[in-house]
C-alpha positions as CSV (number, residue, x, y, z in Angstrom):
1,X,16.1,0.3,-139.5
2,X,19.9,1.2,-139.3
3,X,21.5,0.8,-136.0
4,X,25.1,2.3,-136.5
5,X,26.3,3.1,-133.3
6,X,29.2,5.5,-134.3
7,X,27.7,8.2,-136.5
8,X,31.4,9.8,-137.1
9,X,32.5,6.6,-138.7
10,X,31.5,7.1,-142.8
11,X,33.0,10.1,-142.4
12,X,36.0,9.5,-140.6
13,X,36.3,7.3,-144.4
14,X,35.6,10.0,-146.6
15,X,38.3,12.0,-144.7
16,X,40.8,8.8,-144.8
17,X,40.2,8.7,-148.6
18,X,40.4,12.4,-149.5
19,X,43.4,12.6,-147.2
20,X,45.1,9.3,-149.1
21,X,43.9,10.7,-152.3
22,X,45.8,14.5,-151.7
23,X,49.3,12.2,-150.8
24,X,49.1,10.6,-154.0
25,X,48.0,13.9,-156.1
26,X,51.1,15.6,-153.9
27,X,53.7,12.5,-154.4
28,X,52.8,12.7,-158.2
29,X,54.0,16.2,-158.8
30,X,56.7,16.4,-156.3
31,X,58.3,13.1,-158.6
32,X,57.2,14.8,-162.2
33,X,59.1,18.0,-160.8
34,X,62.3,15.8,-159.7
35,X,61.6,14.3,-163.0
36,X,61.9,17.0,-165.1
37,X,64.9,18.2,-162.5
38,X,66.8,15.7,-163.7
39,X,66.4,15.5,-167.3
40,X,67.1,19.3,-167.2
41,X,70.6,18.4,-165.3
42,X,70.8,15.8,-168.1
43,X,70.9,18.3,-171.1
44,X,72.7,20.9,-169.4
45,X,75.7,18.3,-168.6
46,X,75.5,18.1,-172.7
47,X,75.5,21.5,-173.0
48,X,78.2,22.5,-171.3
49,X,80.3,19.4,-173.2
50,X,79.1,21.2,-176.2
51,X,80.7,24.4,-175.2
52,X,83.6,23.0,-173.9
53,X,84.5,21.5,-177.4
54,X,83.2,24.8,-179.4
55,X,86.2,26.5,-177.1
56,X,88.6,24.3,-177.7
57,X,88.5,25.0,-181.4
58,X,91.5,23.6,-183.0
59,X,93.5,22.9,-179.9
60,X,94.7,18.9,-179.5
61,X,91.6,16.7,-180.5
62,X,93.3,14.6,-177.3
63,X,91.6,16.8,-174.6
64,X,88.0,16.2,-176.3
65,X,88.6,12.9,-176.5
66,X,89.4,13.2,-172.4
67,X,86.4,15.1,-171.8
68,X,84.3,12.7,-173.9
69,X,85.7,10.0,-171.9
70,X,86.0,10.8,-168.3
71,X,83.1,13.1,-168.0
72,X,80.6,12.4,-170.9
73,X,81.0,8.5,-170.3
74,X,80.6,8.4,-166.7
75,X,77.1,9.9,-167.4
76,X,73.9,7.3,-166.6
77,X,71.6,8.6,-169.6
78,X,72.0,7.0,-173.3
79,X,73.7,9.6,-175.5
80,X,74.6,9.0,-179.2
81,X,77.1,11.4,-180.8
82,X,76.5,11.9,-184.7
83,X,77.9,14.2,-187.3
84,X,76.4,16.3,-188.9
85,X,74.6,14.6,-191.6
86,X,73.0,12.4,-188.6
87,X,75.5,9.3,-189.2
88,X,76.4,7.8,-185.5
89,X,79.3,8.1,-184.5
90,X,79.6,6.9,-181.1
91,X,77.5,6.1,-178.7
92,X,77.2,5.1,-174.9
93,X,74.3,3.7,-172.7
94,X,72.5,1.8,-174.7
95,X,71.7,-1.5,-175.2
96,X,74.3,-2.0,-178.5
97,X,78.3,-2.1,-177.7
98,X,80.1,1.3,-179.0
99,X,82.5,-1.0,-180.3
100,X,79.8,-2.8,-182.9
101,X,79.9,-0.8,-186.0
102,X,78.2,-3.1,-188.3
103,X,75.7,-2.2,-190.7
104,X,72.9,-4.0,-188.6
105,X,74.0,-2.1,-185.5
106,X,74.4,1.3,-187.0
107,X,70.7,0.8,-188.2
108,X,68.9,0.5,-184.9
109,X,71.0,3.5,-183.9
110,X,69.8,5.6,-186.1
111,X,66.4,4.3,-185.0
112,X,67.1,5.4,-181.5
113,X,68.2,8.7,-182.5
114,X,64.7,9.2,-184.1
115,X,63.0,7.9,-180.8
116,X,65.3,10.0,-178.8
117,X,64.8,13.4,-180.9
118,X,61.0,13.0,-180.6
119,X,61.7,13.5,-176.9
120,X,64.0,15.8,-176.7
121,X,65.7,18.2,-178.9
122,X,69.7,17.0,-179.9
123,X,71.9,19.5,-179.1
124,X,74.2,20.9,-181.7
125,X,77.8,21.0,-181.1
126,X,79.2,24.1,-183.3
127,X,82.6,26.0,-184.1
128,X,82.7,29.0,-185.7
129,X,78.9,28.8,-186.4
130,X,79.3,25.5,-188.1
131,X,77.7,22.3,-186.7
132,X,79.9,19.4,-186.0
133,X,77.9,17.0,-184.9
134,X,74.7,16.5,-182.7
135,X,74.3,15.1,-179.2
136,X,71.3,12.9,-179.0
137,X,70.5,11.8,-175.3
138,X,67.7,10.1,-173.6
139,X,66.2,9.4,-170.2
140,X,68.4,7.5,-167.8
141,X,66.8,4.8,-166.4
142,X,67.0,6.4,-162.9
143,X,64.5,9.0,-164.8
144,X,62.8,6.2,-166.7
145,X,61.9,4.9,-162.9
146,X,61.0,7.4,-161.0
147,X,58.2,8.4,-164.0
148,X,56.8,4.8,-163.5
149,X,56.9,5.5,-159.8
150,X,53.5,7.9,-159.7
151,X,51.4,5.3,-161.4
152,X,52.7,2.9,-159.5
153,X,51.8,4.7,-156.5
154,X,48.4,5.2,-157.8
155,X,47.9,1.5,-158.2
156,X,49.4,0.4,-154.8
157,X,47.1,3.6,-153.1
158,X,44.0,2.6,-155.4
159,X,44.3,-0.8,-154.0
160,X,45.2,-0.1,-150.0
161,X,41.7,2.2,-150.5
162,X,39.8,-1.0,-152.1
163,X,41.3,-3.1,-149.1
164,X,40.7,-0.5,-147.0
165,X,37.2,-0.4,-148.1
166,X,36.4,-4.0,-148.0
167,X,37.5,-4.3,-144.7
168,X,36.0,-1.4,-143.6
169,X,32.6,-3.3,-144.9
170,X,33.2,-6.2,-143.4
171,X,33.7,-5.0,-140.1
172,X,30.7,-3.0,-140.7
173,X,29.0,-6.0,-141.4
174,X,30.1,-8.1,-138.5
175,X,29.5,-5.1,-136.0
176,X,25.9,-5.1,-137.7
177,X,25.1,-8.9,-137.1
178,X,26.6,-8.7,-133.6
179,X,24.4,-5.6,-132.9
180,X,21.5,-7.5,-133.9
181,X,22.4,-10.4,-132.2
182,X,22.9,-8.3,-129.0
183,X,19.5,-6.4,-129.8
184,X,17.7,-9.8,-129.4
185,X,19.4,-11.6,-126.6
186,X,18.9,-7.7,-124.7
187,X,15.1,-8.1,-125.6
188,X,15.6,-11.4,-124.1
189,X,16.7,-10.0,-121.1
190,X,14.2,-7.0,-120.3
191,X,11.3,-9.4,-121.3
192,X,12.5,-11.9,-118.7
193,X,12.0,-10.2,-115.7
194,X,7.7,-9.3,-116.1
195,X,7.7,-12.6,-118.4
196,X,8.8,-14.8,-115.0
197,X,6.6,-12.5,-112.5
198,X,3.6,-13.0,-114.8
199,X,4.7,-17.1,-114.9
200,X,4.8,-16.6,-110.9
201,X,1.4,-14.9,-110.4
202,X,-0.3,-17.7,-112.2
203,X,0.7,-20.4,-110.0
204,X,-0.7,-18.6,-107.5
205,X,-3.7,-17.9,-109.3
206,X,-4.1,-21.7,-109.9
207,X,-3.9,-21.8,-106.0
208,X,-7.8,-22.1,-104.1
209,X,-7.1,-20.9,-101.4
210,X,-7.0,-17.3,-102.4
211,X,-9.4,-15.1,-100.7
212,X,-10.8,-12.2,-102.3
213,X,-8.2,-9.5,-101.1
214,X,-5.1,-11.4,-102.2
215,X,-6.2,-12.0,-105.7
216,X,-7.3,-8.4,-106.3
217,X,-4.0,-7.8,-105.1
218,X,-2.4,-10.3,-107.6
219,X,-4.4,-9.0,-110.5
220,X,-3.0,-5.2,-110.0
221,X,0.6,-6.6,-109.9
222,X,-0.3,-8.6,-113.2
223,X,-1.2,-5.4,-115.1
224,X,1.5,-3.7,-114.3
225,X,4.0,-6.8,-115.3
226,X,1.6,-6.1,-119.2
227,X,2.3,-2.7,-118.8
228,X,5.8,-3.5,-117.9
229,X,5.9,-5.6,-120.9
230,X,5.1,-2.7,-123.3
231,X,6.8,-0.1,-122.1
232,X,9.8,-2.5,-123.2
233,X,8.0,-3.6,-126.6
234,X,7.7,0.3,-126.8
235,X,11.1,1.0,-126.2
236,X,12.6,-0.9,-129.0
237,X,10.5,-0.2,-131.5
238,X,11.9,3.4,-131.0
239,X,15.0,2.6,-131.4
240,X,15.9,3.5,-135.3
241,X,13.8,6.4,-135.8
242,X,13.5,10.2,-134.4
243,X,11.6,9.7,-131.2
244,X,9.2,12.5,-130.3
245,X,10.3,14.6,-127.5
246,X,8.3,16.9,-126.0
247,X,8.6,18.7,-122.4
248,X,8.1,16.6,-119.2
249,X,9.3,16.2,-115.7
250,X,11.9,14.5,-115.4
251,X,12.0,14.8,-111.9
252,X,9.0,12.3,-112.1
253,X,10.5,9.8,-114.3
254,X,13.6,9.5,-112.0
255,X,11.1,8.1,-109.0
256,X,9.4,6.3,-111.0
257,X,12.6,4.6,-112.4
258,X,14.1,4.4,-108.7
259,X,10.7,3.0,-107.5
260,X,10.7,0.0,-109.8
261,X,14.5,-0.3,-109.2
262,X,14.1,-0.2,-105.4
263,X,11.2,-3.4,-105.6
264,X,13.9,-5.5,-107.5
265,X,16.2,-5.0,-104.6
266,X,15.1,-7.9,-103.2
267,X,15.4,-10.3,-105.9
268,X,19.1,-9.2,-106.9
269,X,19.4,-10.4,-103.1
270,X,21.3,-6.8,-101.8
271,X,21.3,-4.6,-99.0
272,X,21.2,-1.0,-101.7
273,X,20.3,2.5,-100.1
274,X,18.9,4.2,-102.6
275,X,19.3,8.1,-102.2
276,X,17.6,10.8,-104.0
277,X,18.9,14.5,-104.3
278,X,16.9,16.6,-107.0
279,X,17.0,20.4,-107.4
280,X,13.9,22.1,-109.0
281,X,14.9,21.2,-112.4
282,X,12.6,23.0,-115.1
283,X,10.8,21.0,-117.9
284,X,13.2,19.4,-120.4
285,X,12.3,18.1,-123.8
286,X,12.8,14.5,-123.6
287,X,11.3,11.3,-124.7
288,X,10.2,9.8,-121.4
289,X,10.4,6.6,-122.4
290,X,14.0,6.3,-123.7
291,X,15.2,8.3,-121.1
292,X,13.6,6.5,-118.5
293,X,15.4,3.2,-120.1
294,X,18.9,5.2,-119.8
295,X,18.2,5.6,-116.3
296,X,17.3,1.9,-115.6
297,X,20.1,0.7,-118.0
298,X,22.8,3.3,-115.8
299,X,21.4,1.7,-112.3
300,X,21.2,-1.7,-113.0
301,X,25.1,-1.3,-113.7
302,X,25.6,0.3,-110.6
303,X,23.4,-2.2,-108.6
304,X,25.6,-5.0,-110.9
305,X,28.7,-3.3,-110.0
306,X,28.2,-3.4,-106.0
307,X,29.7,-6.4,-104.5
308,X,29.8,-5.1,-100.8
309,X,27.7,-5.9,-97.6
310,X,26.2,-2.1,-97.8
311,X,25.5,-0.7,-100.9
312,X,24.6,2.6,-102.2
313,X,23.6,4.6,-104.8
314,X,23.3,8.5,-104.8
315,X,20.7,9.9,-107.8
316,X,21.3,13.6,-108.5
317,X,19.5,16.2,-110.6
318,X,21.1,19.9,-110.2
319,X,21.3,22.6,-112.0
320,X,24.5,24.2,-112.6
321,X,25.3,27.4,-111.0
322,X,27.3,29.0,-113.7
323,X,25.3,27.5,-116.5
324,X,21.6,27.6,-115.7
325,X,20.7,26.2,-118.8
326,X,22.7,22.6,-117.8
327,X,21.5,20.2,-116.0
328,X,23.3,17.4,-114.2
329,X,22.2,14.2,-113.7
330,X,24.8,11.7,-112.0
331,X,24.3,7.8,-110.6
332,X,26.9,7.7,-107.8
333,X,27.5,3.8,-106.5
334,X,30.3,2.6,-104.3
335,X,30.4,-0.4,-106.3
336,X,33.6,-2.2,-107.9
337,X,34.8,1.1,-109.9
338,X,36.5,1.3,-113.6
339,X,40.0,1.4,-114.5
340,X,40.6,5.0,-116.3
341,X,41.6,3.8,-119.3
342,X,38.7,1.7,-120.0
343,X,36.2,4.9,-119.4
344,X,35.7,4.8,-123.3
345,X,35.4,1.3,-123.5
346,X,32.6,0.6,-121.4
347,X,30.1,2.4,-124.3
348,X,31.2,0.5,-127.2
349,X,28.9,-1.8,-128.4
350,X,29.9,-5.8,-127.2
351,X,32.2,-4.6,-124.0
352,X,31.3,-6.2,-121.3
353,X,32.7,-7.0,-117.1
354,X,29.5,-9.3,-116.5
355,X,29.8,-12.4,-117.4
356,X,25.4,-12.2,-118.0
357,X,25.7,-9.1,-120.2
358,X,25.3,-8.4,-123.3
359,X,27.5,-5.1,-123.6
360,X,24.7,-2.9,-125.5
361,X,23.4,-1.0,-122.6
362,X,25.7,1.4,-122.2
363,X,26.1,2.0,-125.8
364,X,22.1,2.1,-126.4
365,X,22.5,4.6,-123.2
366,X,25.1,7.1,-124.8
367,X,23.3,7.0,-128.1
368,X,20.2,7.7,-126.8
369,X,21.0,10.5,-124.8
370,X,23.9,12.1,-127.3
371,X,21.9,11.7,-130.9
372,X,18.2,11.9,-129.7
373,X,18.4,14.3,-126.8
374,X,22.0,16.2,-127.9
375,X,23.2,15.7,-124.2
376,X,26.0,13.7,-123.3
377,X,27.2,11.0,-120.9
378,X,30.2,9.6,-119.6
379,X,32.3,8.8,-116.6
380,X,33.0,11.4,-114.5
381,X,34.6,10.0,-112.0
382,X,35.8,6.6,-111.1
383,X,38.0,4.7,-108.3
384,X,38.6,1.2,-107.9
385,X,36.5,-0.7,-105.2
386,X,35.4,2.5,-104.7
387,X,32.4,3.4,-107.0
388,X,32.0,4.9,-110.0
389,X,29.6,8.3,-111.0
390,X,28.3,8.6,-114.3
391,X,27.0,11.4,-115.8
392,X,24.7,12.9,-118.2
393,X,24.5,16.8,-119.5
394,X,21.1,17.5,-120.4
395,X,20.4,21.7,-122.0
396,X,17.1,23.2,-120.8
397,X,17.1,25.5,-123.7
């Protein structure tokens, strides 16, 4: 049995994953574009060098050396200048000193030239259609770092997604454990009243002073409590599976729950008046057992919230005057009220301000109305020390 309180959670994780994947792809493409652009800049600098050198021609070679010393050598990419036969002449930006002309160093430079030529075609320095030199170049350290960045991002993004899924799964398992524990406690709480009542009747039945009329009344009450236990068991059996909805009279259901709550008023030691305001409501598609459970939970919450000497609960079932297919069921009390910032939180599993509450009543009520009956349940209005109005909206279509 699946007890997911928030059906949109899986969709949210999917959207989050897709968004992260798209972000990684966009960054990957953007960085690839930057790397390509930087490589293009490097080649343009060298082509400019080659063109200027070709135009210098037979002028003073010192001007060419100035160009190489002041411009080319200050670039950040590795550069090797060879003669027309591919013999290294000078270089910069590699791990070999330009002053080291040993045979071993020349061999290493030639090997680097081969690697560079595989990545980028060398640029010929020409004069009068004659190749004087070749410029061999590679990627700068910045370009190499940027080239690795997309893969680092993918790895980092993958780790974040993995950690996120592990975290989500841990939260989900913790929430499920909490819900199961809470459900067990809620079941015990629901069963407590009729069981206590049955134990009381059993003690009375042990008395030998009962007359026939009193005995008959006690048997009737015992039967009522047994029916109550059956109803509670049926309610919990419906959680987690699609309930059967059929046309039913909600005002009849409301009055039945109100009658039950009124019988409990002496037990809670509160002077509370329950006022009914019902329009002529058409038959609605509901599951009567679950619908009555919702109303019962809302009325119990109102009772718990009342801390005044004279309490009042107004329960209304009204037809929207503008939209005739919309039915409003309002439960309004003059209790402690709820701060506006908690209006949404009260429907989350585990949220409770009551010492004896398990924080599942309103969460289950919201699920029953919104998931099973395709309606809505929310706080319509609440003021501290003045009271709260809860609203259910159902459709008659």
